[in-house]
C-alpha positions in Angstrom: 105.0 63.4 40.5 107.2 60.3 41.0 107.6 57.8 38.5 104.9 54.9 39.1 106.4 51.8 40.7 106.1 49.0 38.1 103.4 46.3 38.4 103.5 42.9 38.2 101.6 42.7 35.2 102.9 44.6 31.9 103.8 48.4 33.3 107.1 48.9 30.7 107.9 48.4 27.4 110.1 49.3 24.7 108.6 50.9 20.8 110.2 52.1 17.6 110.7 55.7 17.6 110.0 56.0 13.7 106.4 55.3 13.4 106.5 55.0 9.4 107.9 51.8 9.9 104.6 50.3 10.9 103.0 51.2 7.8 102.5 47.6 7.0 99.9 47.5 9.4 98.1 51.2 9.3 97.9 53.9 7.6 101.3 56.0 7.4 101.5 57.6 11.2 103.4 61.1 11.2 103.4 61.5 15.1 106.8 62.8 16.7 107.7 60.5 19.3 109.8 63.1 21.0 108.7 64.8 24.1 106.2 61.5 24.5 108.0 60.5 27.8 109.8 57.8 26.3 113.3 57.0 27.4 115.8 57.0 24.2 117.7 53.6 24.4 119.4 53.3 21.2 121.5 55.1 18.5 119.7 58.0 16.8 116.6 57.6 18.6 115.5 54.5 17.4 114.0 53.0 20.7 112.1 54.3 23.4 111.1 53.0 26.3 107.7 53.6 27.8 106.3 53.3 31.8 103.0 53.2 33.5 102.5 57.3 34.1 104.2 58.6 30.9 102.7 59.5 27.7 102.7 57.1 25.5 101.6 57.8 21.2 98.7 55.9 20.5 96.9 55.5 17.3 93.4 56.3 16.8 90.8 56.6 14.0 89.7 60.0 13.6 86.2 59.6 12.7 85.6 63.5 11.5 89.0 63.4 9.8 87.9 60.0 8.1 92.2 58.7 9.0 94.3 57.4 11.9 96.1 59.6 13.7 98.9 59.4 16.8 97.5 61.3 19.9 99.5 61.7 23.1 97.9 60.2 26.1 99.0 59.3 29.3 99.6 55.6 30.2 96.8 55.2 33.2 93.5 56.9 34.4 93.2 59.5 36.9 92.6 57.7 40.3 89.3 59.0 41.9 91.2 59.9 45.0 94.0 61.4 43.2 94.7 62.6 39.6 98.3 62.8 39.3 98.3 58.8 40.1 97.3 56.4 37.3 94.9 53.9 38.5 93.6 52.1 36.6 96.8 50.9 33.9 94.8 47.3 32.7 91.4 46.4 31.3 90.8 42.5 31.7 89.1 41.8 28.4 86.6 39.5 30.1 84.7 42.7 31.2 86.1 45.7 29.2 82.7 46.0 27.7 80.6 45.7 31.0 82.2 47.2 34.3 82.9 50.7 35.0 85.4 52.7 34.1 85.7 50.6 31.1 82.1 50.2 29.5 81.2 53.5 28.3 84.6 54.3 26.2 84.4 50.7 24.7 80.8 51.2 23.5 82.2 54.8 22.3 85.3 52.7 20.7 87.6 55.0 22.1 89.8 52.6 21.4 93.8 52.6 20.4 96.7 50.8 19.4 100.5 51.4 21.1 102.9 49.9 18.9 105.9 47.8 20.6 108.8 45.9 20.1 109.3 44.2 23.6 107.4 44.4 26.8 108.1 43.4 30.5 106.3 41.6 32.5 107.0 41.1 36.7 107.7 37.5 38.6 106.5 37.4 42.3 109.7 36.3 44.5 111.3 36.9 47.9 114.8 38.0 48.5 117.5 36.5 50.4 115.6 37.9 53.7 112.4 36.6 52.7 110.9 39.8 52.0 108.5 39.7 48.8 109.7 41.6 45.6 108.9 41.9 41.9 112.0 40.6 39.5 111.2 42.2 36.0 111.3 39.9 32.9 111.8 41.1 29.0 109.5 39.4 26.4 111.0 39.5 23.3 109.5 38.6 20.1 113.0 38.6 18.2 112.1 39.0 15.1 112.1 43.1 15.0 109.0 43.2 13.8 106.5 45.9 15.1 103.0 44.9 17.1 100.2 46.4 18.5 98.9 46.4 22.3 95.2 47.2 22.5 94.6 50.2 24.3 90.9 51.8 25.8 91.1 55.3 26.2 89.1 58.4 27.6 88.8 62.2 28.2 88.4 63.3 31.7 88.0 66.9 33.5 90.1 67.9 35.6 89.8 70.8 37.5 93.3 71.5 38.3 94.4 71.4 34.6 93.6 74.2 31.8 92.3 71.3 29.4 90.9 67.5 29.6 93.6 64.9 30.3 93.7 62.3 28.0 94.6 58.8 29.6 94.5 55.2 28.7 94.8 51.8 29.6 95.9 48.4 28.7 93.6 45.6 27.6 94.9 42.2 29.5 94.0 38.6 28.5 95.1 35.4 30.2 98.9 34.6 29.7 100.1 32.6 27.2 102.2 29.3 27.8 105.7 31.1 27.8 104.8 33.7 30.4 102.8 31.0 32.5 106.0 28.9 32.5 108.7 31.3 32.6 107.9 34.1 34.6 104.4 33.7 36.3 104.8 29.9 37.5 103.8 30.4 40.9 100.3 32.9 40.2 96.9 31.2 40.0 95.7 33.6 36.8 98.6 35.3 35.3 97.7 38.1 33.0 99.5 39.5 29.6 98.8 42.3 27.9 96.0 41.7 24.7 98.4 42.0 21.4 96.3 42.3 18.5 96.7 40.1 15.1 98.6 41.6 12.5 96.9 42.9 9.5 94.8 45.7 8.4 91.4 44.6 9.0 92.0 43.7 12.8 93.1 46.9 13.8 90.2 48.6 11.7 88.2 46.7 13.6 89.6 47.7 16.9 89.9 51.0 16.5 86.2 51.3 15.2 86.7 52.2 11.5 84.8 48.8 10.1 81.4 49.6 12.6 81.8 46.1 13.9 79.0 44.9 16.8 81.0 44.8 20.3 81.2 41.1 20.1 82.9 41.2 17.4 85.4 43.8 18.8 86.1 42.1 21.5 86.8 39.0 20.4 90.1 40.5 19.1 91.5 40.3 22.2 92.7 37.2 22.7 96.0 35.5 23.9 98.6 34.8 21.8 99.9 31.3 21.7 102.2 29.3 19.7 105.2 31.7 19.6 109.0 31.5 19.7 109.4 34.5 21.8 111.9 34.4 24.3 111.9 35.8 27.8 114.9 36.6 30.2 115.3 38.2 33.3 116.7 41.7 33.6 119.7 42.5 35.4 119.3 44.2 39.2 119.9 47.6 39.4 123.0 48.7 40.5 122.5 50.2 44.5 122.5 54.0 44.8 126.0 54.9 46.4 
């Protein structure tokens, strides 16, 4: 399958390759990121880039084993018209508990977390010929700390596949002031990924470990404001010769 085109909303992010670095926010993770669909961008395999349609290492709560573990999942639910096409890839926080195809997995706490370091947002623009284009920006917290995106996942029976597909979508919230002002000033209702607060209890609640009710779990999906992050445009890709 050809790589998915990056959307205006977050469709690419970087993450730590050594998941044992996130023990401050979860139990020690022993999942190996190799082969999970990331692009190695650093010395010694330190940083990976993940994109829509690729495999993500998703932290989930294994109720039977009573522990967290990392499970590879495709970013993007299978499209009803063609399972190979990842669509949808995002779930709005405001309706995640009410509309299909998110309501049932949310109620069943099929929730996950993906640790990230930086993420991308697209800016709607036009080139010199007036053709609409999307410029990619990188949002970087600049402190090197791992943070967690909130994801929702489900299991899909695909006739063409020998086993069920595990796929996930990223929860989104209204964009914060930095993204609204810097990247999405021309958009009426800009969005950004839902980033969970640091701390064991927050992660435990989102993952369903604490048995929290729907409204308490949903309340974790909120816009992160008051940050000192940086946003900068990505350099244009070199033209093919």
